[in-house]
C-alpha positions as a LaTeX table, in Angstrom:
\begin{tabular}{lrrr}
\hline
Residue & $x$ (\AA) & $y$ (\AA) & $z$ (\AA) \\
\hline
Met1 & $-96.87$ & $-99.39$ & 130.44 \\
Ser2 & $-93.41$ & $-97.98$ & 130.51 \\
Glu3 & $-91.99$ & $-94.82$ & 131.99 \\
Ala4 & $-92.38$ & $-91.63$ & 129.92 \\
Lys5 & $-89.33$ & $-90.52$ & 127.93 \\
Ser6 & $-88.35$ & $-86.95$ & 127.15 \\
Val7 & $-87.46$ & $-86.27$ & 123.51 \\
Asn8 & $-86.85$ & $-82.79$ & 122.11 \\
Gly9 & $-88.90$ & $-81.15$ & 124.87 \\
Phe10 & $-91.85$ & $-83.56$ & 124.52 \\
Leu11 & $-92.90$ & $-86.61$ & 126.53 \\
Ile12 & $-93.37$ & $-90.01$ & 124.90 \\
Asn13 & $-95.79$ & $-92.17$ & 126.84 \\
Gln14 & $-97.54$ & $-95.49$ & 126.28 \\
Ala15 & $-101.31$ & $-95.65$ & 126.82 \\
Lys16 & $-103.10$ & $-98.59$ & 128.42 \\
Asp17 & $-104.06$ & $-99.90$ & 124.97 \\
Gly18 & $-100.37$ & $-100.20$ & 124.01 \\
Gln19 & $-100.34$ & $-97.23$ & 121.64 \\
Trp20 & $-97.71$ & $-94.48$ & 121.97 \\
Trp21 & $-98.49$ & $-90.76$ & 122.28 \\
Ile22 & $-96.51$ & $-87.52$ & 122.25 \\
Phe23 & $-97.47$ & $-85.05$ & 125.00 \\
Asn24 & $-96.34$ & $-81.54$ & 125.84 \\
Phe25 & $-93.66$ & $-81.52$ & 128.53 \\
Gly26 & $-96.22$ & $-80.92$ & 131.29 \\
Gly27 & $-97.93$ & $-84.12$ & 130.16 \\
Gly28 & $-101.35$ & $-82.49$ & 129.97 \\
Glu29 & $-101.87$ & $-82.03$ & 126.23 \\
Glu30 & $-101.66$ & $-84.68$ & 123.52 \\
Ile31 & $-99.54$ & $-83.37$ & 120.66 \\
Ala32 & $-99.56$ & $-86.36$ & 118.28 \\
Gly33 & $-100.51$ & $-90.00$ & 118.16 \\
Pro34 & $-101.32$ & $-92.74$ & 118.47 \\
Phe35 & $-98.26$ & $-94.50$ & 117.13 \\
Pro36 & $-97.88$ & $-98.30$ & 116.98 \\
Thr37 & $-94.29$ & $-98.27$ & 118.28 \\
Glu38 & $-92.20$ & $-96.23$ & 120.67 \\
Ala39 & $-89.50$ & $-95.85$ & 118.02 \\
Leu40 & $-91.95$ & $-94.18$ & 115.62 \\
Ala41 & $-93.18$ & $-91.79$ & 118.32 \\
Ile42 & $-89.58$ & $-90.87$ & 119.18 \\
Glu43 & $-88.78$ & $-90.27$ & 115.50 \\
Val44 & $-91.73$ & $-87.91$ & 115.13 \\
Ala45 & $-90.99$ & $-86.07$ & 118.41 \\
Ser46 & $-87.39$ & $-85.55$ & 117.33 \\
Val47 & $-88.50$ & $-83.39$ & 114.38 \\
Leu48 & $-91.29$ & $-81.46$ & 116.11 \\
Glu49 & $-90.62$ & $-77.87$ & 117.07 \\
Leu50 & $-91.88$ & $-76.26$ & 120.25 \\
Glu51 & $-94.48$ & $-73.60$ & 119.57 \\
His52 & $-93.00$ & $-71.33$ & 122.22 \\
Pro53 & $-89.28$ & $-72.03$ & 122.54 \\
Ala54 & $-87.64$ & $-71.36$ & 125.87 \\
Pro55 & $-86.06$ & $-67.92$ & 126.15 \\
Lys56 & $-82.34$ & $-67.85$ & 125.45 \\
Arg57 & $-80.03$ & $-66.96$ & 128.27 \\
Arg58 & $-77.90$ & $-63.91$ & 127.84 \\
Gly59 & $-74.43$ & $-63.61$ & 129.20 \\
Lys60 & $-72.72$ & $-60.41$ & 130.14 \\
Asp61 & $-71.89$ & $-58.14$ & 127.21 \\
Lys62 & $-68.20$ & $-58.27$ & 126.38 \\
Ser63 & $-67.87$ & $-54.83$ & 124.74 \\
\hline
\end{tabular}
């Protein structure tokens, strides 16, 4: 098994059976899978959208 990779806010991880899965960033919830190759899992993760995007930072108002 290889080390998990972060793609678009998701983790790509290989299971013991050699299949690839997409997990939420905390690693606790399976989002999609299994995929036969890491490249396919990365391609899918790259187009997924987070259900709850991180809040945007606001700078000081320049008015």
